[in-house]
Each structure stands twice: as C-alpha cells, then as structure tokens.
C-alpha positions as CSV (number, residue, x, y, z in Angstrom):
1,X,94.1,113.2,128.6
2,X,97.2,114.6,130.3
3,X,100.1,117.3,129.5
4,X,102.5,113.7,129.2
5,X,100.0,111.8,126.9
6,X,99.8,114.4,124.7
7,X,103.8,113.8,124.2
8,X,103.3,109.6,124.5
9,X,100.9,110.4,121.1
10,X,104.3,112.9,120.0
11,X,106.4,110.6,119.9
12,X,104.6,107.1,118.9
13,X,103.1,108.7,115.8
14,X,105.3,111.8,114.9
15,X,109.2,112.7,114.0
16,X,111.4,114.7,115.8
17,X,111.7,117.7,113.6
18,X,115.8,117.9,115.0
19,X,116.5,114.8,112.6
20,X,115.6,117.0,109.3
21,X,116.4,120.7,110.9
22,X,119.0,120.4,113.5
23,X,118.2,123.2,116.0
24,X,114.7,122.3,116.2
25,X,112.8,121.3,119.1
26,X,109.3,120.5,117.5
27,X,107.8,117.3,116.1
28,X,106.0,117.0,112.9
29,X,102.5,114.6,111.9
30,X,101.7,113.0,109.1
31,X,97.8,113.6,107.4
32,X,96.2,110.9,109.6
33,X,98.2,111.5,112.6
34,X,97.6,115.4,112.2
35,X,93.6,115.1,112.3
36,X,93.3,113.0,115.2
37,X,95.9,114.6,117.0
38,X,93.0,117.8,116.9
39,X,90.6,116.1,118.1
40,X,92.9,115.3,121.3
41,X,93.6,118.4,121.9
42,X,90.1,120.1,120.5
43,X,88.3,117.3,123.7
44,X,91.4,118.9,126.8
45,X,90.3,122.4,125.0
46,X,93.7,122.9,124.4
47,X,93.9,125.8,122.0
48,X,95.4,126.0,118.6
49,X,97.8,128.8,118.2
50,X,99.2,127.8,114.9
51,X,100.5,125.4,112.4
52,X,103.1,125.4,110.3
53,X,103.5,122.6,106.7
54,X,106.7,120.8,105.7
55,X,106.9,119.1,102.6
56,X,109.3,116.4,102.1
57,X,110.2,115.0,98.4
58,X,112.2,113.0,98.3
59,X,114.7,112.7,101.4
60,X,114.9,116.3,101.8
61,X,111.9,118.1,103.8
62,X,111.1,122.1,104.6
63,X,108.6,124.6,105.1
64,X,105.9,124.7,101.9
65,X,106.8,128.1,101.1
66,X,110.9,127.0,100.6
67,X,109.6,124.1,98.5
68,X,106.6,124.8,96.9
69,X,107.6,129.3,96.4
70,X,106.8,131.5,97.9
71,X,103.0,132.0,97.3
72,X,102.0,128.8,99.4
73,X,103.6,130.4,102.6
74,X,99.6,130.9,103.5
75,X,99.6,127.2,104.6
76,X,101.5,128.3,107.6
77,X,98.6,129.8,109.7
78,X,97.9,131.1,113.8
79,X,95.0,131.2,115.6
80,X,93.2,134.9,114.2
81,X,91.1,134.9,117.5
82,X,88.8,131.4,116.0
83,X,86.6,131.0,118.3
84,X,86.8,127.8,117.8
85,X,90.8,126.6,119.9
86,X,91.3,127.2,116.1
87,X,90.5,123.6,115.0
88,X,88.5,124.4,112.4
89,X,91.2,126.8,110.6
90,X,93.8,124.2,111.3
91,X,91.7,121.7,109.9
92,X,91.0,123.8,106.9
93,X,95.1,123.9,106.3
94,X,95.7,120.2,106.5
95,X,94.0,119.9,103.9
96,X,94.6,122.6,101.4
97,X,98.1,121.6,101.7
98,X,97.0,117.8,101.4
99,X,95.2,118.6,98.2
100,X,97.9,120.3,97.1
101,X,100.5,118.0,97.7
102,X,98.8,116.2,96.0
103,X,99.4,118.0,92.9
104,X,102.4,120.3,93.6
105,X,104.7,116.9,94.6
106,X,106.0,115.8,98.3
107,X,105.1,114.7,101.4
108,X,103.3,116.7,103.7
109,X,104.0,117.1,107.9
110,X,103.0,119.0,110.1
111,X,103.5,121.0,113.5
112,X,101.3,122.7,116.0
113,X,102.4,125.1,118.3
114,X,99.7,124.9,121.5
C-alpha cells in the first residue's frame, strides 16, 4: 500500500475535520474504520506516532477532554517508545474511548499522526 492508497482510504471512510473545526487538516475515522486503518498502517510498517479522540454529541464535535472533561485528556495519545510501531497503544485508546462513549454519551472518532 502506498501513501496514495492511504489517502484513498481516508477519503473513502473518513471525514475532514476542517468541515467541523476550521483550519484542521486531519481526517477523522469512526471506530471500525480506525481499526482497519491501523491494520493498513501496520501492514505497510508505517508507525503510529499518536492520535486524538474526538466526540460528537448532536451536531457538535470536540476533543474528548473538551466534551467529557479534562480527566479524559489521557485518551489522546502519543507513541512512548512503543516497540510495535504504536499499533497496540492506538488500539487500546480506541477501545477505551469507545467503551467510555457508551456511558458518557456521544459518538467517538479518531485521527492519527503517522
């Protein structure tokens, strides 16, 4: 898979955050697409350097700590010398955020730095 295929994946399954947060260049993915995207990055040996968790409630979207409170800032992550390219850490945060969304409300989305 090449970078252009990654771009195609993001265009097909994600949405540009610039539509919701002016000036943002990242693309956000829902949980299922985020997990598939991680697999694609892993296959190509492209490291995950970090990511953000966003929450949409009704038509409003923000970073998880803005919507749920500052104690959830930990859900956004950066690679802390993970030996596996950051994939397991990213997956852990995806699942934690998804589980929390069931009790705190809102739909979660993920953007990656790679």
